[in-house]
C-alpha positions in Angstrom: 11.2 17.4 -7.3 9.8 17.7 -3.7 7.6 14.8 -2.7 3.9 15.3 -2.2 2.4 13.5 0.8 -1.1 12.2 0.4 -2.8 11.4 3.7 -5.6 9.0 3.0 -8.5 8.6 5.4 -11.7 6.6 5.0 -14.1 8.6 7.3 -14.9 12.3 7.4 -14.8 12.2 11.2 -11.2 11.0 11.0 -10.2 13.7 8.5 -11.8 16.4 10.6 -9.1 16.4 13.2 -6.0 16.1 10.9 -4.8 19.7 11.2 -1.3 20.9 10.7 0.0 18.0 8.7 2.6 18.4 5.9 0.5 17.0 3.2 -2.9 16.8 1.4 -5.7 15.0 3.3 -7.8 12.9 0.9 -11.1 11.4 1.9 -11.5 8.0 0.3 -14.6 6.5 1.7 -14.9 3.0 3.2 -13.9 -0.3 1.6 -14.3 -0.7 -2.1 -15.7 2.8 -2.4 -12.0 3.9 -2.1 -11.1 2.5 -5.4 -12.4 5.4 -7.5 -10.6 7.9 -5.4 -7.4 5.9 -5.5 -7.6 5.7 -9.2 -8.0 9.5 -9.5 -4.7 10.2 -7.5 -2.1 11.6 -9.8 0.8 9.8 -8.0 4.3 10.4 -9.0 7.2 8.1 -8.1 8.6 10.7 -5.8 5.3 11.0 -3.8 4.5 9.5 -0.4 1.3 8.0 1.0 0.2 7.8 4.6 -3.1 6.0 5.5 -4.4 6.8 8.9 -7.7 5.7 10.6 -9.5 3.4 12.9 -9.5 -0.4 12.9 -10.9 -3.3 14.8 -8.8 -4.8 17.6 -8.7 -5.8 21.2 -6.9 -2.8 22.8 -9.3 0.0 22.3 -7.7 3.4 21.9 -4.2 2.1 21.1 -2.4 3.1 17.9 0.0 1.0 15.8 2.3 1.5 12.9 1.5 -1.3 10.4 4.4 -3.5 9.2 2.4 -6.1 7.2 -1.0 -6.0 5.5 -2.9 -9.1 4.4 -6.0 -9.1 2.1 -8.6 -11.4 3.7 -10.2 -11.6 0.2 -7.2 -12.5 -1.9 -4.7 -13.7 0.6 -2.1 -11.4 -0.8 0.4 -9.8 1.6 2.1 -6.4 1.4 5.0 -5.1 3.5 5.4 -1.4 4.0 9.1 -0.9 4.3 9.6 1.1 7.5 13.1 2.5 7.2 12.6 5.2 9.8 12.8 4.9 13.6 9.6 6.1 15.2 9.5 4.4 18.6 5.8 3.4 17.8 4.7 -0.2 18.3 4.3 -2.1 15.1 1.7 -4.7 14.3 0.4 -6.6 11.2 -3.1 -5.8 9.9 -5.7 -7.6 7.9 -8.1 -6.0 5.4 -11.6 -7.4 5.3 -14.1 -6.9 2.5 -16.8 -6.3 5.1 -17.4 -5.5 8.8 -16.0 -8.1 11.1 -18.0 -9.2 14.2 -15.1 -10.5 16.3 -11.4 -9.9 16.5 -8.9 -12.2 18.2 -6.0 -11.2 20.4 -3.1 -9.9 18.4 -5.2 -9.1 15.4 -6.1 -5.8 13.7 -8.7 -5.5 10.9 -9.6 -2.6 8.6 -11.4 -2.3 5.3 -9.0 -0.2 3.1 -5.3 -0.9 3.7 -4.8 -3.8 1.2 -6.8 -1.9 -1.5 -4.5 1.1 -1.0 -1.4 -1.1 -1.3 -2.7 -2.7 -4.5 -3.2 0.7 -6.1 -0.3 2.8 -4.9 2.5 0.2 -5.0 2.1 0.2 -8.8 3.7 3.6 -8.6 5.5 4.0 -5.3 8.2 2.0 -3.5 7.2 0.2 -0.3 9.4 2.6 1.6 7.2 5.5 0.4 4.0 4.3 2.2 3.0 4.1 5.8 -0.1 3.0 7.7 -1.1 4.1 11.2 -4.2 2.5 12.8 -6.0 3.3 16.0 -8.2 0.6 17.6 -11.8 1.8 17.8 -13.7 -1.4 18.5 -13.5 -5.2 18.7 -16.1 -5.8 16.0 -19.1 -5.1 18.3 -18.7 -2.0 20.5 -18.5 0.6 17.7 -17.6 4.2 18.4 -19.8 7.1 17.4 -18.4 9.6 14.9 -17.7 12.1 17.7 -15.7 9.4 19.6 -13.8 8.5 16.5 -12.8 12.1 16.0 -11.7 12.4 19.7 -9.5 9.3 19.7 -7.9 10.4 16.4 -7.2 13.8 17.9 -5.4 12.1 20.8 -3.1 10.3 18.3 -2.4 13.4 16.2 1.2 13.8 17.6 2.0 10.3 16.5 0.5 10.9 13.0 2.4 14.1 12.6 5.6 12.3 13.6 5.1 9.6 11.0 4.3 12.1 8.3 7.5 14.0 9.0 9.7 10.9 9.1 8.1 9.6 5.9 9.0 12.8 4.1 12.5 12.9 5.5 13.1 9.2 4.6 15.6 8.5 1.8 15.1 4.8 0.9 18.2 2.9 0.1 16.7 -0.6 -0.4 16.7 -2.1 -3.9 13.5 -3.8 -5.0 14.7 -5.1 -8.4 15.1 -8.8 -8.5 14.9 -9.6 -12.3 18.2 -9.8 -14.2 18.9 -7.0 -16.6 18.7 -9.6 -19.4 14.9 -9.7 -19.0 14.6 -6.0 -20.1 16.6 -6.9 -23.2 14.4 -10.0 -23.8 11.2 -7.9 -23.6 12.7 -5.2 -26.0 11.3 -2.6 -23.6 11.0 1.1 -24.4 12.1 3.6 -21.6 8.4 3.9 -20.5 7.9 0.1 -20.5 11.1 -0.3 -18.4 9.5 1.9 -15.7 6.4 -0.2 -15.9 8.5 -3.3 -15.3 10.1 -1.6 -12.3 6.6 -1.1 -10.9 5.8 -4.8 -11.4 8.9 -5.8 -9.6 8.0 -3.5 -6.6 4.5 -5.0 -6.5 5.8 -8.6 -6.6 8.3 -8.0 -3.8 5.7 -6.5 -1.4 3.1 -9.1 -2.3 5.5 -12.1 -2.1 4.9 -13.0 -5.8 8.5 -13.0 -7.2 8.5 -16.7 -7.9 5.2 -16.4 -9.8 6.7 -13.8 -12.1 9.9 -15.7 -12.6 7.9 -18.9 -13.4 5.7 -16.9 -15.9 8.8 -15.6 -17.7 10.2 -19.2 -17.9 6.9 -20.4 -19.4 7.0 -17.6 -22.0 10.5 -18.6 -22.9 9.5 -22.3 -23.3 6.6 -21.1 -25.6 9.1 -19.1 -27.7 7.6 -15.8 -26.8 10.8 -14.6 -25.2 12.9 -13.0 -26.4 10.3 -10.8 -28.0 10.7 -10.3 -31.7 10.0 -6.6 -31.5 8.8 -3.8 -29.2 5.1 -4.5 -30.1 5.5 -8.1 -29.1 7.3 -6.9 -25.9 4.3 -4.7 -25.2 1.9 -7.6 -25.6 4.0 -9.8 -23.2 4.1 -6.9 -20.6 0.3 -6.5 -20.8 -0.1 -10.2 -20.2 2.1 -10.0 -17.1 -0.1 -7.2 -15.8 -3.2 -9.2 -16.5 -1.9 -12.3 -14.8 -0.8 -10.4 -11.6 -4.1 -8.6 -11.1 
């Protein structure tokens, strides 16, 4: 199955200049408003997601490929796995729940990237996502919609390059860290095994592998693992989902 590339943008003025890209441009809205749109995406494991847009930083007009995303609200970190060579400077990014008034040197801030990671990494591998951000302000000197459109137009060649490389990328990295015996302990159906794969991906990119391993040890100590049947395994898997949210 050929992968479908979703190009996610928060502002209409950003989306207005994204012509000639090999994917479907999706307008998400800003911040938490993006959640409903993200929930409606019919993502398949073979798909790709590219988030492009403006961010706050110190070097106005400069664009960066994002290699680490931190939620300022939860403290969770996500790591897009950039397996392709683009020649584009990479930087970490923080996602704020609101508008920031000041940005320090070496810092980039947006309002959507961590939300996107939280949603799409339940389905996609970290090597199937990419983030490209262009600095529009330092928390004070905001651009107009027209200025945003113009600066995004200037970065269209870089955005097209990333989109092409993302679609060409064939990830080889393995994100499974749980021993195969865990799948037997949980008495998982085929569908539930895919769900556990998604949980493993999420734990790796958010740095929560130890939390999951400790939770499984706790369930063993309580006698809940190995699960007595598939129904009990389903209950345990649902509890793991609930704990990691």
